C-alpha positions in Angstrom: 105.6 117.7 81.4 102.5 118.3 79.4 99.3 116.5 79.0 95.4 117.1 78.5 92.8 115.4 80.9 89.1 115.6 80.6 87.4 117.3 83.4 85.0 114.4 84.3 87.8 112.1 84.5 89.3 113.8 87.6 87.0 116.3 89.3 85.3 113.6 91.4 88.5 112.2 92.5 90.0 115.6 93.5 87.1 116.2 95.4 87.3 113.1 97.5 91.0 113.8 98.4 90.2 117.0 99.9 89.9 115.0 103.1 93.2 113.8 102.8 95.2 117.0 101.7 93.3 119.5 103.8 94.4 117.5 107.1 97.2 118.7 108.9 100.3 116.8 109.3 104.0 117.6 110.0 105.2 118.2 106.2 103.4 120.9 104.5 103.9 119.6 101.1 100.7 116.5 102.2 98.6 119.8 101.2 99.6 118.9 97.4 99.0 116.2 95.2 101.7 114.5 93.0 101.0 114.1 89.4 102.9 111.6 86.9 102.3 111.7 83.6 103.4 108.9 81.1 101.9 106.5 78.4 98.2 107.6 77.8 97.3 108.3 81.5 98.1 110.1 84.8 98.5 109.0 88.1 97.2 111.1 90.9 98.8 110.3 94.8 97.6 112.2 97.9 98.6 111.3 101.4 98.6 112.5 105.2 101.2 110.5 106.2 98.8 107.7 107.7 96.6 107.2 104.7 97.6 107.3 101.1 95.6 107.3 97.9 96.9 106.5 94.3 94.7 106.4 91.2 95.4 106.3 87.3 92.9 108.2 85.0 93.1 108.8 81.1 95.1 111.4 79.4 96.6 112.6 76.2 100.3 113.1 77.4 102.4 115.3 75.0 105.4 114.9 77.3 106.2 112.9 80.6 106.8 114.2 83.8 106.2 114.6 87.6 104.7 117.7 89.3 103.5 118.4 92.9 100.7 121.1 92.8 98.3 122.7 95.5 95.3 119.9 96.0 92.7 122.7 96.9 93.9 125.1 94.2 93.8 122.4 91.4 90.4 121.2 92.5 89.0 124.8 92.5 90.0 125.5 89.3 89.1 122.2 87.5 85.7 122.4 89.3 84.9 125.6 87.8 86.7 125.4 84.5 84.1 126.0 81.8 84.9 123.5 79.2 85.7 119.8 79.4 89.3 119.5 78.2 92.1 121.1 80.6 95.6 121.4 79.6 98.3 121.1 82.2 101.9 122.1 81.2 104.8 122.5 83.4 106.6 125.8 81.9 109.7 126.3 83.8 111.2 125.8 87.3 108.1 124.3 88.5 105.7 127.1 87.4 102.7 125.3 86.0 100.0 126.5 83.5 96.7 125.1 83.8 94.0 126.2 80.9 93.3 126.3 77.4 93.4 129.1 74.5 91.1 131.4 76.3 91.9 130.6 80.0 95.2 130.5 81.9 96.2 129.9 85.6 100.1 129.8 86.4 100.5 128.4 89.7 103.8 127.4 91.3 104.6 123.8 92.4 106.7 122.0 94.8 109.8 119.4 94.5 108.5 116.1 93.8 111.4 114.7 95.5 110.2 116.1 98.8 106.7 114.2 98.3 106.4 111.4 100.6 106.4 107.8 99.3 103.5 105.7 99.3 104.3 102.2 100.4 104.0 99.9 97.4 103.0 96.7 98.5 102.9 93.7 96.5 101.6 90.0 96.7 98.9 91.0 99.1 96.4 88.3 100.0 93.1 90.2 98.9 89.5 89.1 99.8 86.4 90.3 97.9 83.6 92.4 99.2 80.9 94.5 97.7 81.5 98.3 97.7 78.1 98.7 99.3 79.1 96.2 102.1 82.1 97.9 103.1 80.7 101.3 103.0 78.0 100.3 105.3 80.5 98.7 107.7 82.4 101.7 107.9 79.6 104.1 108.1 78.2 101.8 111.4 81.7 101.6 113.0 83.0 105.3 112.4 79.7 106.6 113.6 81.3 106.3 117.1 83.8 109.1 116.7 86.9 110.0 118.8 88.0 113.3 120.3 90.9 115.0 118.5 93.1 114.8 121.5 92.4 111.1 122.3 95.5 109.2 121.4 94.3 105.4 122.8 94.3 103.0 119.8 91.3 101.1 120.7 89.4 104.4 120.7 90.6 106.0 117.6 90.9 102.7 115.6 88.4 99.9 114.4 89.1 96.5 115.2 88.7 94.2 112.3 89.0 90.4 112.6 88.1 87.1 111.0 85.8 84.8 113.2 84.1 81.5 112.1 80.5 81.3 113.4 79.0 77.8 112.6 81.0 77.2 109.4 80.8 80.5 108.1 83.8 82.7 107.9 83.0 86.3 108.6 84.8 89.9 108.8 83.9 91.7 111.8 84.3 95.2 112.4 84.1 96.9 116.0 84.6 100.3 117.6 84.2 101.8 120.8 84.5 105.2 122.5 84.1 103.7 126.3 80.5 104.6 126.6 79.2 102.5 123.3 80.3 100.0 121.1 79.3 99.1 117.3 79.7 95.5 115.8 78.9 94.7 112.5 79.7 91.4 110.3 80.1 90.6 106.6 79.9 86.9 105.4 82.7 86.2 103.1 82.7 84.3 100.1 83.7 80.4 100.4 87.0 81.0 98.4 88.0 83.8 100.6 90.1 83.0 103.9 92.3 86.2 104.7 95.0 86.0 107.2 94.4 88.9 109.8 96.1 87.3 112.9 94.5 88.0 115.9 92.8 91.1 114.3 94.2 94.4 113.3 93.2 98.1 114.4 92.5 100.3 111.3 92.4 104.4 112.4 88.8 105.4 112.2 90.1 108.5 110.0 91.5 106.6 107.4 88.3 104.3 106.9 86.2 107.4 106.7 88.5 108.6 103.7 88.0 105.0 102.3 84.1 105.4 102.7 84.1 108.7 100.4 85.4 106.5 97.4 82.7 103.5 97.8 80.3 103.5 95.1 76.6 102.2 96.1 77.6 98.9 94.0 80.2 97.2 92.4 83.0 94.7 93.5 86.2 95.8 95.4 89.4 94.1 97.0 90.3 94.4 100.4 93.7 93.3 102.1 96.2 93.6 104.8 100.0 93.1 104.5 103.3 94.7 106.1 101.3 96.5 108.9 99.0 98.3 106.3 95.5 98.0 105.4 94.9 98.3 101.8 91.6 98.5 99.7 91.5 98.5 95.9 88.9 99.8 93.4 89.3 99.7 90.1 92.2 101.8 89.3 92.2 103.1 92.6 94.2 102.1 95.8 94.1 103.5 99.1 96.7 102.3 101.7 96.2 103.0 105.5 99.2 102.5 108.1 97.7 100.3 111.1 97.7 101.4 115.0 99.7 99.6 117.5 97.6 98.5 120.4 95.1 96.1 121.6 91.4 96.0 121.5 89.6 95.4 124.6 87.5 91.9 124.8 84.2 92.6 123.9 82.5 89.3 123.7 80.8 89.6 127.0 79.4 93.0 126.2 77.5 92.0 123.0 75.9 89.1 124.6 71.9 89.7 124.9 71.3 88.6 128.4 67.6 88.3 129.7 65.8 91.5 130.0 63.0 93.6 128.3 63.2 93.6 124.7 61.0 96.6 123.2 60.1 96.5 119.3 60.0 100.0 118.0 59.3 102.2 114.7 63.0 103.1 114.2 62.0 106.6 112.5 59.3 107.4 115.2 61.9 106.5 118.0 64.7 108.5 116.3 62.4 111.5 115.9 61.0 111.5 119.5 65.0 111.3 120.8 65.5 114.2 118.6 62.6 116.5 120.2 63.7 115.3 123.6 67.1 116.3 123.2 66.4 119.8 122.2 67.0 120.9 125.8 70.3 118.9 126.2 73.5 120.8 126.8 77.1 119.9 127.7 76.1 119.8 131.4 73.0 118.1 130.8 73.5 115.4 128.2 71.1 112.9 129.3 67.4 112.0 128.9 65.2 109.6 131.0 63.6 106.3 129.6 60.6 105.3 131.8 59.2 101.9 130.5 55.9 100.7 132.0 52.3 99.3 131.2 52.6 99.5 127.5 54.4 102.9 127.6 57.6 104.5 126.7 58.2 107.8 128.2 61.3 109.8 127.8 61.8 112.8 129.6 64.5 115.8 129.7 65.4 118.2 132.4 67.7 121.3 131.8 67.4 123.6 135.0 68.9 126.5 132.7 66.3 126.1 130.0 63.0 124.0 131.0 61.9 120.5 130.8 60.2 118.2 128.3 58.5 114.6 127.8 56.9 112.4 125.2 55.1 109.3 125.5 55.1 106.5 123.0 52.6 103.4 122.8 54.5 100.2 123.1 54.1 96.5 123.9 55.4 95.9 127.4 54.1 94.3 130.3 57.4 93.7 132.6 58.6 95.5 135.8 59.1 99.1 135.5 62.4 100.5 134.3 63.8 103.8 134.7 67.3 104.5 133.0 69.1 107.7 131.6 71.0 107.4 128.2 72.5 109.9 126.2 70.2 110.6 123.4 72.9 111.1 120.7 74.1 107.9 120.8 70.6 106.2 119.9 70.2 109.0 117.3 73.5 108.2 115.4 73.1 104.4 115.8 69.5 104.7 114.3 70.6 106.7 111.7 73.1 104.0 110.0 70.5 101.2 110.4 68.0 100.4 107.6 65.4 98.1 109.3 61.9 99.6 109.7 61.7 98.4 113.2 64.3 98.0 115.9 64.8 96.0 119.1 66.0 97.4 122.4 67.3 94.9 124.9 67.2 96.7 128.2 67.5 95.3 131.7 68.1 98.1 134.1 70.1 101.3 135.0 73.4 99.2 135.5 73.5 97.4 132.1 74.0 98.1 128.8 71.2 98.6 126.2 71.8 96.8 123.1 70.1 97.9 119.8 69.7 95.9 116.7 67.3 95.6 113.8 64.5 93.2 113.9 65.6 91.3 110.7 69.2 92.4 109.7 71.4 90.7 112.5 74.6 91.6 111.1 74.8 94.9 113.1 74.3 95.8 116.7 75.1 98.7 119.0 75.7 98.5 122.7 74.9 102.0 124.8 75.9 102.3 128.2 73.3 103.8 130.8 74.0 107.3 132.3 73.9 107.7 136.1 70.5 109.6 137.1 
């Protein structure tokens, strides 16, 4: 196999797939990429056995073939290569030469027959989204991370379903870690009516990899078939194997019950929480919200370090409320919101707090209080 490719055509994709090829799996070969050359193009394939990627890129192909080569080393070579045109040539016995007349790297490849196959799923009922919208939904749901040793499907996955609200079909994504929940909706085009059954569970890790490939704008296609979630963007496709399990009923949790509604400047509130979380530690994670007489006071106490408090002027005339929260949950939530002002729905120390934008109602976050 022998081909010439332009650095600008493959550098970006080699950078983005490092999250897949750098992840540990049961097969060492998944730290490599498979490259097929034929016609006037090459295809690059990567997988971590849960999420697969395949993209097609232009190239000048002198002879067709297939190689498997270290993803990390190929990326580093291409990234630091001093000129645009890069020759890649399988010399003999899986030894691969990369370079030009002045620079040569020789690197040993692996047997392409051992590379895991990416499912080839056809006749997928795709629906249309904007790249910007899907990236925002992924950011707002995967902000709730799961611990590496947690195996519960509803914790390590994002629940995706189609719902109908007042005649408008919506794609809804929901995630939780047991202490908080994020919900975000996207209005479908009228001609799109995907069949997602009773909903699907997509691994957060796989969705996070999808997010890396999404541009600030442009159309994409999203689909579900044969226990896989599929995203197509131009000549690139990502396919994710679904999780098996049930997502808990969440409709009661996201109901905005009667209580106190605080209107806060998002950036100011986020900065306040960051300052008040400086003394937080593994043993003392919480801060206390005291709401009274047009004031919001947030205080933090850590017996090993010290204490702090800060007061913000707000509009509030209800009964005083004292409730403790993990400030990191608010900081992360506010970081994936865009509204200038946000609404906090707070009832008491026993009920969850709901956070939403004052204008954009497609996203909300539910945060459970801590015991004081």
